[in-house]
C-alpha positions, 0 to 999 in steps of 0.5 A: 864199463858197459862200453868195454863189455860190449866191445869184448862181446862183439870181439868174441862174436866176431872170433866165433864166426871167424873160426869157421872157413865157411859162413852160411845163411838161411832165409827166411828163418820162419814160415807159417802155413795153414796147409802143406800137402805131401806133394810139396814135400816129395823128395821124388818130385822136388820140382813141384816143391815151393821155395820154403827157404834158401841157404847161401854160402861164403868164405874159403872153399874148403872140402865140405859136405852139407848136412841137414836135419829136420825134426817133427816131434819125435820123428826126424829126417836127415840129408848129407849132400856131397858136392861133386866138385871138391872145393867149390861153393854150390850156388844158393840151395833151396829146400828143393835141392835138400829134400831131394833123392837125386839133387843135381850136382851132389851125391846124397845120403838121406832117409826121407822115405823112412820119415814119410813112412813114419808119419804115413798114418797122419798123412792118410787121415787128413791128406796133408802133412800133419800140424806142428813145427818142422825144425831144420838145422843145416851146417857144413862138415869135413867130408866123412864126419858129417854130424860129429861134434868138432868137425864143423867147418861152418856155422849152423843155421836154423829154419822153422816151418809151422803148419796150422790147420785152420779152425773156423772163426767164432765170434765172442764179443760184442754182439748177438748173431744176426736174427737175435737182435743187436746186443746193447753196448755202452763202449764207443770203442769196443774190443772185438774178440774172436777165436781161431788160429789163422795167421792174418785176419780181416775185420769188417764193421758195417752200419745197418738199419732195418732195411738190412736183416740177413747176413747176405744183405749185410755182406753186400754193404760197403764196410763202415770200417775195415782193417787187418790184424794178426791176433784174435782181438781188435780194439776199435781205433780212436781214429776210425769213423765214430760209432754213434749212440743209438746206431746199430752196427754189425761185424764179421771176421774173415781169413785166407787159407795160406799154402806155400803156393798161395791162398786156397780159399778163405774162412769167414765168421757169422755176423754179430750185431750190436747197438751203441747205448749209454745205459745198458751196462747190465745187459752188456755184461750179461751178453759178454757172459753169454757169448763166453758161455757159448764157447764152452762145452758144459752140461745145461748150457742152453738152460743157463743162457735161457735163465740169463736172458729171462732176467736171471741175476748173475751175482758172482763169477768164480774163476780159479777159486776167486770172484772176478769182475766183468772187466776181469772176465773180458781180460780172460776172454782175450787171453783165451782167444789169443791162446794164452790161457786154457779154460779149466773151470767156470761156475755161476750163481 
């Protein structure tokens, strides 16, 4: 029965695609950058636009126009391109031909200037295109009916451009900032957690001793371990060099700022240090709590951390009306760092 259902489904999909004389594809369907300057979106100077996506055409060359829309929150823009040569496919088109007031080989109707006027305040404030998702929808229509349902002569394709202005990288756990002494931990395979919003990170772990006491000295060392990741937590792998009991280590996270034309500088965190120990569970738990509290903006934070450092006994941690363990707090830290959870309230006693 499952095979029959699958066959029917495939036939239906093939039929739906076959009913259009034109097939179009877009590649890539998603792009993410930290910065997009207005010059990269200027329809008056399309030659300076980076190639964000490409649209290709195949099938029967019937008369058609190409209709593209872009949506950013409540603001939208459109372009309708009419090929100058009727009945012939254009070569692959990039965003340079679509976001263009005078594309070669097409007459065009568009409202890009109105769209840019609508978001002018956001652009002036930062000098960049504002953050968020820019959704593109592209399809071919019979001439004179662009955008009207029922007149499509091709499938629709979709592309998303995401802009995320970089947030500085804040380390959460394990460890203390250099200068405060290494925080003891009992886990030889710690879970490194930080907060930021970059697309890709480089994490470096250094082995240090008393000779290296400043961040500048530590950064000059060859990393004891180094790797790339795409989320804001990293579990030290079992096949990495062992973190030895009694040794002190430091770690740092960095990330490149990505634009459509390449990297534009980088961000890096401060350096945290930690000591591998077997009998410091309570100190480790207190350090996890301190690192977590330092991410919050609450009244009396400095006094609270001073109490914990002076030996104040944290008996209970309440989260959403229930008492939680330190392991559960660690899980919450990971969710917050990954952006899966927003802090509402935390209290200690």
